[in-house]
C-alpha positions in Angstrom: 91.6 109.4 118.3 92.8 107.3 115.4 96.5 107.2 114.6 96.1 109.6 111.2 94.3 112.0 113.4 97.9 112.3 115.0 99.8 112.1 112.2 101.7 115.5 113.1 103.6 113.3 116.7 104.2 110.3 114.1 106.1 112.3 112.1 107.4 114.2 114.5 108.9 111.4 116.5 110.0 109.8 113.0 111.9 112.9 112.2 113.9 113.6 115.6 114.4 110.0 115.1 116.0 110.7 111.6 117.8 113.8 113.0 119.2 112.2 115.9 120.5 109.1 114.3 122.2 110.8 111.4 124.0 112.8 114.7 125.2 109.9 116.3 126.0 107.9 113.6 128.7 110.3 112.6 129.9 111.2 116.0 129.7 107.6 117.5 128.6 104.3 116.5 127.8 102.6 119.2 125.8 105.5 120.8 123.2 105.2 117.7 123.1 101.6 118.6 122.1 102.7 122.0 119.3 105.3 121.0 118.0 102.6 119.4 117.6 100.2 122.0 116.1 103.3 123.9 113.4 103.3 121.3 112.7 100.1 121.6 112.3 100.4 125.1 109.8 103.0 124.9 107.8 101.1 122.6 108.1 98.2 124.8 107.3 99.7 128.5 104.4 101.8 126.7 102.9 98.7 125.1 103.0 96.5 127.7 102.5 99.2 130.7 105.3 97.5 132.5 105.2 99.7 135.2 106.5 98.9 138.8 104.4 101.6 140.7 101.3 99.9 139.7 101.9 96.6 139.7 103.3 97.3 143.5 100.0 99.1 144.5 97.9 96.2 143.0 99.9 93.9 145.4 99.3 96.0 148.2 96.0 97.1 147.9 94.1 94.1 145.7 96.9 90.9 146.3 97.0 91.2 143.0 100.9 89.5 141.9 100.3 89.5 138.3 103.2 92.6 137.6 105.2 91.4 140.6 105.6 87.7 138.7 106.5 89.2 135.4 108.8 91.3 136.9 110.3 88.0 138.8 110.4 86.7 135.5 112.5 89.6 134.1 115.2 89.6 136.6 115.5 85.4 136.1 115.8 86.2 132.4 118.6 89.0 132.9 120.5 87.0 135.6 121.0 84.4 132.8 121.9 87.1 130.3 124.0 88.6 131.9 126.3 86.1 134.1 128.3 84.7 131.2 129.2 88.4 129.9 129.9 89.5 133.7 132.0 86.5 134.1 134.0 87.1 131.1 135.2 90.6 131.9 134.8 91.7 128.6 132.5 91.3 125.0 133.8 92.7 121.7 137.2 93.7 122.9 135.8 96.4 125.8 135.1 95.7 129.2 132.1 95.3 130.9 130.6 95.7 134.5 127.7 95.3 136.8 125.5 97.5 138.6 127.5 97.8 141.6 126.9 99.9 144.6 127.6 100.2 147.9 124.8 98.9 150.8 124.5 102.0 153.1 122.3 103.7 155.0 121.8 106.5 152.8 120.7 103.7 149.7 118.5 102.0 152.1 116.8 105.4 153.1 116.8 106.7 149.4 114.7 103.6 148.1 112.5 104.1 151.1 112.3 107.7 149.9 111.8 106.3 146.0 108.9 104.1 147.0 107.0 106.8 148.8 108.0 108.9 145.6 106.6 106.2 143.2 102.9 106.1 144.8 102.4 109.7 145.0 104.1 110.4 141.9 102.4 107.9 140.1 105.0 106.3 138.5 108.6 105.2 139.2 111.7 106.0 136.4 111.0 104.2 133.6 107.1 104.7 134.3 107.4 108.3 134.3 109.3 108.6 130.8 107.2 106.2 129.2 104.1 107.6 130.7 104.8 111.5 130.1 105.9 110.5 126.8 102.6 109.1 126.3 100.9 112.1 126.5 100.4 112.4 130.8 100.7 116.4 131.2 100.8 115.6 134.7 103.1 112.9 134.2 105.7 115.4 132.7 105.5 117.5 135.4 106.3 114.4 137.7 109.4 114.3 135.4 110.2 118.1 135.9 110.8 117.4 139.4 112.1 114.3 139.2 115.2 115.9 137.5 114.9 118.8 140.3 115.3 116.2 143.1 118.1 114.2 141.7 119.7 117.3 141.2 119.2 118.8 145.0 120.4 115.0 146.3 123.7 115.2 144.3 124.6 118.4 145.9 123.7 117.0 149.5 124.9 113.4 148.8 128.3 114.1 150.2 126.8 114.4 153.4 124.8 111.5 153.2 127.5 109.0 152.4 129.0 109.8 155.8 126.6 107.8 157.4 127.6 103.8 157.6 128.3 101.4 154.7 129.5 98.2 153.9 130.8 99.2 150.7 129.9 97.4 147.2 128.9 93.3 148.4 128.6 91.2 144.3 127.5 87.7 145.1 129.4 86.5 143.0 132.4 87.7 143.3 131.8 86.7 146.9 130.5 83.4 146.3 131.2 82.7 142.6 128.6 82.7 139.7 127.4 78.7 140.2 126.4 79.8 143.5 125.1 83.3 143.2 122.7 83.1 140.2 120.9 79.4 142.0 121.1 81.6 145.2 119.3 84.5 143.6 117.0 82.3 141.5 115.8 80.6 145.1 115.2 84.0 146.6 112.9 85.0 143.6 111.4 81.8 143.8 110.7 81.9 147.7 109.3 84.8 147.9 106.8 84.4 145.1 105.6 81.2 147.2 105.5 83.5 150.4 103.3 85.9 148.4 101.1 83.2 147.2 101.0 81.7 150.7 99.7 85.3 152.0 97.0 85.4 149.5 98.6 86.6 146.3 96.7 85.9 143.2 97.2 86.7 139.3 94.1 88.7 138.4 95.7 89.8 134.9 97.4 86.6 132.7 100.5 86.9 132.2 99.7 85.5 128.7 96.4 85.9 126.7 94.4 82.8 127.0 92.9 83.9 123.4 96.6 84.3 121.8 98.3 87.8 120.8 97.2 89.2 117.5 99.4 91.2 115.1 96.6 94.2 116.0 98.2 93.9 119.2 101.5 94.0 118.6 100.8 97.3 116.5 98.5 98.9 119.1 98.8 96.9 122.4 98.5 96.3 125.2 101.1 93.6 125.3 100.9 90.7 127.6 103.1 91.2 130.8 105.2 87.8 129.4 106.5 89.8 126.1 107.5 92.5 128.2 109.2 91.0 130.8 111.3 89.0 128.2 111.8 92.3 125.9 113.6 94.3 128.8 115.5 91.6 129.9 117.0 91.3 126.2 117.3 95.1 126.0 119.1 95.4 129.1 121.4 92.8 128.0 121.8 94.4 124.8 122.3 97.4 127.1 125.3 95.8 128.4 126.8 93.9 125.2 126.9 97.7 123.6 127.5 100.2 126.7 129.9 97.7 129.1 127.4 98.8 131.7 123.6 97.7 132.6 120.5 99.9 132.1 120.3 103.2 134.2 117.9 106.3 133.9 118.2 108.3 136.8 121.9 109.9 136.2 120.3 111.2 133.1 118.0 113.6 135.1 120.6 114.6 137.5 122.8 115.5 134.2 119.9 117.4 132.9 118.8 119.5 135.7 122.9 120.3 136.6 123.3 121.5 133.3 120.2 124.0 133.5 121.5 124.8 136.7 124.7 126.1 135.5 123.1 128.0 132.3 121.4 130.0 135.3 124.5 130.7 137.2 125.5 127.6 138.9 128.9 127.1 139.6 129.9 123.4 139.8 132.8 123.5 141.8 130.7 124.0 145.2 130.0 120.9 145.2 131.9 117.8 145.9 129.8 115.9 143.6 129.9 117.9 140.5 133.8 118.3 141.1 134.5 114.8 140.6 135.9 113.8 136.9 133.5 112.1 135.6 130.8 114.0 136.8 132.3 117.5 135.3 133.4 115.6 132.0 129.7 115.2 131.6 128.9 118.5 132.2 131.1 119.9 129.9 130.2 118.0 127.2 126.8 117.6 125.0 124.0 115.9 126.3 124.4 113.5 123.3 127.9 112.7 124.3 126.2 110.8 127.5 124.9 107.3 127.2 122.6 107.6 129.9 120.7 110.7 128.2 120.3 109.1 124.7 118.9 106.0 125.5 116.3 108.1 127.6 115.3 110.3 124.6 115.0 107.2 122.9 112.7 105.8 125.5 110.8 109.0 125.3 110.4 108.9 121.7 109.5 105.8 121.3 107.3 105.3 123.9 106.0 109.1 121.7 105.8 106.8 118.7 103.9 103.8 120.3 101.1 106.2 121.9 100.3 108.0 118.5 100.8 105.1 115.9 98.2 103.3 118.5 96.0 106.3 118.8 96.4 106.8 122.0 98.1 110.4 122.3 95.9 112.6 123.5 96.7 115.0 126.3 94.7 116.1 129.4 95.4 119.3 130.8 92.9 119.8 133.3 95.0 119.0 136.7 93.1 118.8 140.4 95.6 121.2 142.9 96.0 118.2 144.8 97.1 116.1 142.3 99.0 118.7 141.1 100.8 119.0 144.3 101.2 115.4 144.5 103.0 115.4 141.0 105.7 118.1 142.4 106.2 116.5 145.8 106.3 112.9 144.3 108.4 114.2 141.3 111.2 115.3 144.5 110.7 112.5 146.4 111.3 110.2 143.2 114.5 111.9 142.2 116.2 112.8 145.8 115.7 109.1 146.5 117.3 107.8 143.1 120.3 110.0 144.3 120.6 108.8 147.3 120.0 105.1 146.4 122.7 105.0 143.4 120.0 104.9 141.3 116.2 103.6 141.0 114.1 100.7 139.9 116.1 100.0 137.0 119.8 101.1 137.7 119.9 100.0 141.0 117.1 97.1 141.5 116.9 95.5 137.8 120.1 95.9 136.6 121.8 95.6 140.0 119.8 92.3 140.9 120.8 91.3 137.4 124.6 91.9 138.5 124.1 90.2 141.6 124.9 93.1 143.7 123.5 93.0 147.0 122.3 96.6 147.1 119.7 95.8 144.0 118.0 93.3 147.0 118.4 95.8 149.8 117.2 98.3 147.5 113.9 96.5 146.6 113.8 95.4 150.4 113.4 99.6 151.8 111.1 100.4 148.2 108.4 98.6 149.4 107.7 99.6 152.6 108.0 103.1 150.8 105.5 102.2 148.1 102.9 100.6 151.2 103.6 104.4 152.9 103.0 106.0 149.5 100.1 104.1 149.2 98.3 105.7 152.4 99.2 108.8 151.5 97.5 108.9 148.3 94.1 109.9 149.6 95.4 112.6 151.2 96.6 114.2 147.2 93.5 113.1 145.9 94.5 110.1 144.3 92.5 106.9 144.2 94.2 103.7 146.2 
């Protein structure tokens, strides 16, 4: 389909952007800026097809480490961008904080479960958003059950947090930034070297040998290296504007909780939702929540990118087993993300960029989960 044939979707994305910007600028200019960052994230994720799930599956099945290498470069860039801001503790007159979370049994199990969900569901948190917005009806279903699973996890979180925990561990706070950043960069180099030694190869270029044209900029696909660089910069902009790093799955928990509350659920029955921050978020409109605003921006940005490229073509025929996989995978993603204090973005990407040990433990637990998930895919009628 051509972009002209998808003019209604383009107009809808433009109208939604204009209306939301008008509302946000009036209420909170900072959130309006974050909405624009979300739009840019949606466009970047879609055009660069920067999904973590597919990258891990290709590494596991085909030994293609192109996507993993791009993620390593993205992490390295984000670390270097984050370090001076987090070391200063403030920017533009407001405080900043990294993505820190406890290293615990529940966090590790949640990451493992999330890894399984990635492969069964067919996407991670960011991947679910941009593919669903790009017209993938099955991923729209995954997104729905992602939200349900995240809410379910929030109701059980009080029990999970009773399990052993080392607490929050910041490598920068423990050893200082001059040691933490070189240490993490060295870890990335060692991981890449180990992957090469066991047979990992680049089967896709990080940058096309024949260059990158203006038409590709408008229609995609974008080179992996460009996607990695832009995601690092956009996460950094989120830190500068919001005072905290990019996250996604809190918004999913909140959306489901608000729907549950509208259906008669009492937040006072939950330890998690009785907390000051959570109760306040439930009481305020969705557009008052930073993560939700950015998630909505990602959805609109990805939809606009797909429509402008002439690729927005929803397909409604889904087999029974892939349909079940969407439900099971979505629930595993949501429940796992809630236990793990985030997903591949909030826990892994933003956590490692903030020198939080939980970011490294997250990926160490999520990779075995991905391996299990890949093995389970044929049971749900999904290709390996």
